[in-house]
C-alpha positions in Angstrom: 0.0 0.0 0.0 1.3 3.4 -1.0 -0.1 6.7 0.4 -1.0 9.2 -2.4 -2.3 12.7 -2.7 -4.2 14.3 -5.6 -6.4 17.4 -6.0 -10.1 18.0 -6.3 -10.1 21.7 -7.2 -8.4 23.4 -4.3 -8.8 20.4 -1.9 -6.0 17.9 -1.4 -7.4 14.4 -1.3 -5.5 11.7 0.8 -5.7 8.2 -0.6 -4.0 4.8 -0.5 -3.1 2.8 -3.5 -3.0 -1.0 -3.2 -1.1 -3.1 -5.6 -1.2 -6.8 -6.6 1.5 -8.9 -5.0 3.1 -9.5 -8.4 3.0 -5.8 -9.5 5.2 -5.0 -12.4 5.6 -1.2 -13.1 6.1 -2.0 -16.8 2.5 -3.4 -17.1 -0.8 -1.5 -17.3 -3.5 -2.7 -14.8 -7.2 -2.3 -14.4 -8.1 -0.1 -11.5 -11.0 0.1 -9.0 -11.8 3.2 -7.0 -13.3 2.4 -3.6 -15.7 5.0 -2.1 -16.2 5.0 1.7 -19.6 5.4 3.5 -20.8 8.7 4.8 -18.9 9.4 7.9 -16.3 6.8 7.2 -12.6 7.0 6.2 -10.3 5.1 3.9 -8.9 3.0 6.7 -12.2 1.3 7.4 -14.4 -0.8 5.1 -13.3 0.9 1.8 -9.7 0.1 2.7 -10.6 -3.5 3.6 -12.2 -4.1 0.2 -9.4 -2.3 -1.6 -6.9 -4.7 -0.1 -9.0 -7.7 -0.9 -9.5 -6.7 -4.6 -5.8 -5.9 -5.0 -5.1 -9.5 -4.2 -6.9 -10.4 -7.4 -5.0 -8.4 -9.9 -6.4 -4.9 -9.6 -4.8 -1.7 -8.5 -7.2 -0.1 -6.0 -7.6 3.4 -4.7 -9.4 4.2 -1.4 -9.4 7.8 -0.3 -10.8 10.2 2.2 -13.6 12.5 0.9 -13.1 16.2 0.7 -13.4 17.8 4.2 -13.0 14.5 5.9 -10.3 12.2 7.2 -6.8 13.2 6.1 -8.1 15.2 3.2 -8.2 19.0 3.4 -11.1 21.4 3.3 -13.1 23.5 5.7 -15.4 23.2 7.5 -14.4 19.7 8.7 -16.9 16.9 8.1 -18.9 18.7 5.5 -20.9 16.1 3.5 -21.6 17.8 0.2 -22.9 15.1 -2.1 -21.9 16.9 -5.3 -18.3 17.3 -4.0 -18.3 13.7 -3.0 -19.2 12.8 -6.5 -16.6 15.1 -8.0 -14.0 13.4 -5.6 -14.5 10.3 -7.6 -13.9 12.0 -10.9 -10.8 13.6 -9.4 -9.6 10.1 -8.5 -10.1 9.1 -12.1 -8.0 12.2 -13.1 -5.3 10.9 -10.8 -5.4 7.3 -12.1 -5.2 8.2 -15.8 -1.9 10.0 -15.1 -0.3 6.8 -13.7 1.7 4.9 -16.3 0.8 1.5 -14.8 -3.0 2.1 -15.0 -5.0 1.3 -18.2 -7.2 4.4 -18.5 -9.8 2.3 -20.4 -10.2 -0.1 -17.5 -11.3 1.9 -14.5 -14.2 0.9 -12.3 -15.7 2.1 -9.1 -17.3 0.4 -6.1 -19.0 2.2 -3.2 -20.2 1.2 0.2 -23.3 2.7 1.8 -23.5 6.3 0.8 -20.4 5.7 -1.2 -22.5 3.4 -3.3 -24.8 6.2 -4.1 -21.9 8.5 -5.0 -20.4 5.7 -7.1 -23.6 5.4 -9.1 -23.9 9.2 -9.6 -20.2 9.4 -10.7 -20.6 6.6 -13.2 -23.6 8.3 -14.7 -21.8 11.6 -15.3 -18.2 10.3 -15.9 -18.1 7.6 -18.6 -14.4 7.2 -18.1 -15.7 4.8 -15.4 -16.4 1.6 -17.2 -18.1 -0.5 -14.5 -19.9 0.2 -11.2 -20.4 -1.9 -8.1 -22.2 -1.1 -4.9 -22.3 -2.8 -1.4 -25.1 -1.9 0.9 -25.9 1.0 -1.3 -27.5 4.2 0.1 -28.9 7.1 -1.8 -28.3 9.7 0.9 -31.2 11.9 -0.5 -33.7 9.0 -0.4 -32.5 8.1 3.1 -33.2 11.6 4.4 -36.5 11.9 2.5 -38.0 8.4 3.1 -36.1 7.1 6.1 -33.7 4.2 6.6 -36.3 1.6 5.6 -38.2 3.8 3.1 -41.3 4.0 5.4 -41.5 7.8 6.1 -42.7 10.7 4.0 -40.5 13.7 2.8 -42.8 16.0 4.9 -41.4 14.3 8.1 -37.9 15.6 7.3 -38.8 18.9 5.8 -38.1 20.6 9.1 -34.5 19.7 8.8 -34.1 22.2 6.0 -35.2 24.9 8.4 -32.6 23.7 10.8 -29.9 23.9 8.1 -31.0 27.4 7.2 -30.9 28.6 10.8 -27.4 27.1 11.3 -26.1 28.7 8.1 -27.4 32.1 9.3 -25.6 31.5 12.7 -22.3 30.7 11.0 -22.6 33.6 8.7 -22.8 35.8 11.8 -19.6 34.3 13.2 -20.9 31.4 15.4 -19.1 28.1 15.4 -19.8 25.3 12.9 -22.8 23.2 13.9 -22.8 19.4 13.8 -25.2 16.6 13.8 -24.5 12.9 14.6 -24.7 10.4 11.7 -24.0 7.5 14.0 -25.8 7.0 17.3 -23.8 8.0 20.3 -25.4 5.2 22.3 -27.8 2.3 21.6 -31.2 2.9 23.2 -34.0 0.4 23.3 -36.0 0.2 20.1 -33.0 1.4 18.1 -33.1 0.6 14.4 -31.0 -2.6 14.2 -28.8 -1.4 11.4 -28.1 1.8 13.3 -27.4 -0.1 16.5 -24.8 -2.1 14.5 -23.4 1.2 13.1 -22.7 2.3 16.6 -20.8 -1.0 17.2 -18.8 -0.5 14.0 -17.9 3.2 14.3 -17.7 3.6 18.1 -16.1 0.5 19.4 -12.8 -1.4 18.8 -14.5 -3.2 15.9 -13.6 -0.3 13.5 -13.5 3.0 15.3 -11.0 5.5 13.9 -10.1 9.0 15.2 -10.8 10.5 11.8 -14.4 9.1 11.7 -16.2 10.7 14.7 -19.7 10.0 13.2 -20.9 13.5 12.5 -21.6 16.0 9.7 -22.0 19.7 9.5 -25.6 20.8 10.1 -25.5 22.8 6.9 -24.9 19.6 5.0 -28.6 18.8 5.4 -29.5 21.4 2.8 -27.7 19.5 0.0 -28.4 16.0 1.2 -32.2 16.2 1.6 -32.7 17.4 -2.0 -30.0 15.2 -3.5 -30.8 12.2 -5.6 -27.9 9.9 -6.5 -30.1 7.8 -8.7 -31.7 10.6 -10.8 -31.6 9.8 -14.5 -30.0 6.4 -13.9 -32.6 5.0 -16.3 -31.0 7.1 -19.0 -27.3 7.6 -18.2 -26.2 4.6 -16.1 -25.3 2.4 -19.0 -22.2 0.7 -17.7 -22.1 -2.9 -16.3 -23.5 -2.8 -12.8 -23.2 -5.2 -9.8 -25.4 -4.4 -6.8 -24.7 -6.3 -3.6 -27.0 -6.2 -0.6 -27.5 -8.1 2.6 -30.8 -9.9 2.9 -31.4 -8.4 6.3 -30.3 -4.9 5.5 -32.9 -2.2 6.2 -31.5 -0.4 3.1 -32.0 -3.3 0.8 -34.9 -1.4 -0.9 -32.3 1.1 -2.1 -30.2 -1.6 -3.7 -33.3 -3.0 -5.4 -34.3 0.5 -6.5 -31.1 1.2 -8.4 -30.9 -2.3 -9.8 -34.4 -1.9 -11.3 -33.9 1.7 -12.4 -30.4 1.4 -14.1 -30.3 1.5 -17.9 -27.4 -1.0 -17.8 -28.1 -4.0 -20.0 -25.5 -5.9 -18.0 -26.7 -5.7 -14.4 -26.9 -8.1 -11.5 -28.4 -7.9 -8.0 -26.6 -10.3 -5.6 -28.2 -10.8 -2.2 -26.0 -12.1 0.6 -28.1 -14.3 2.8 -28.2 -13.4 6.5 -26.2 -10.2 6.1 -27.2 -6.9 7.6 -26.2 -3.5 6.1 -23.2 -3.0 8.4 -22.2 -6.7 8.4 -21.3 -6.3 4.8 -18.6 -3.8 5.9 -16.3 -6.2 7.6 -17.7 -9.6 8.6 -15.3 -12.2 6.9 -17.9 -14.5 5.4 -20.0 -11.7 3.9 -16.9 -9.8 2.7 -15.7 -13.0 1.0 -19.0 -13.4 -0.7 -19.0 -9.9 -2.0 -15.4 -10.1 -3.2 -16.2 -13.4 -4.9 -18.8 -11.5 -7.0 -16.9 -8.3 -7.6 -13.7 -10.0 -8.8 -15.2 -11.8 -11.9 -17.6 -9.0 -12.5 -14.8 -6.4 -12.7 -12.4 -8.6 -14.6 -15.1 -9.1 -17.3 -16.3 -5.5 -17.3 -12.8 -4.0 -17.4 
């Protein structure tokens, strides 16, 4: 693994390149960009999958989003979905300048919100030749309709007012406001996926100092009105592999993008028994996901 830096406009992006064990600098390799979940960092699940895929002949790049992790940008922990999507295109920009990357064989795979961003990036940047998702989340749909898709947009409309008030406060010199994206504790009746998110992000399972589980309050203004899947029925034409746990509360979002995508070559693979978060790191489920991604990407790229 090699730490790398590249630019998205005026923001320096921090990433890690993973290489096959038999890497030969005189060859040109297919590459896969790994996109981390909302609130995550490259050292967590995106890095895990990057390492696993590199074992199968790909060069992989996991990176911290703009404003997050080791990447630069202020305010910290801003989650702007349009910038997150542009981060992926900036990663492509970086890869096409590497002599050992075949610029016609670049794919993307995203996890959770990273899956939504991967879909959006593939739609608008056709240098990306294949797309994969694991526990995909369209952040806009999640905020509008809830984790399981069972609430109405009107129930979250008040969050836009919260974002507006916080932006006014910051314009007048007050400190940046934040909201938790991961529960700080696990109360009774907690949504099971979110309870497991607490375990993943806030315990020794995968906690990382650069992933405190929060976003800026002003991020809500972009997230609530964002739609990662908009026009996928027209512009998402690349081969697509959608992987979801059978027990994931977000499975409906994986099914939605699978059904909507214009791709003629598309597959929905359901991992029996897996929850949304279990797909991040549990060995059996990760192995199953990798066993699908490897042949898919080798064929598509």
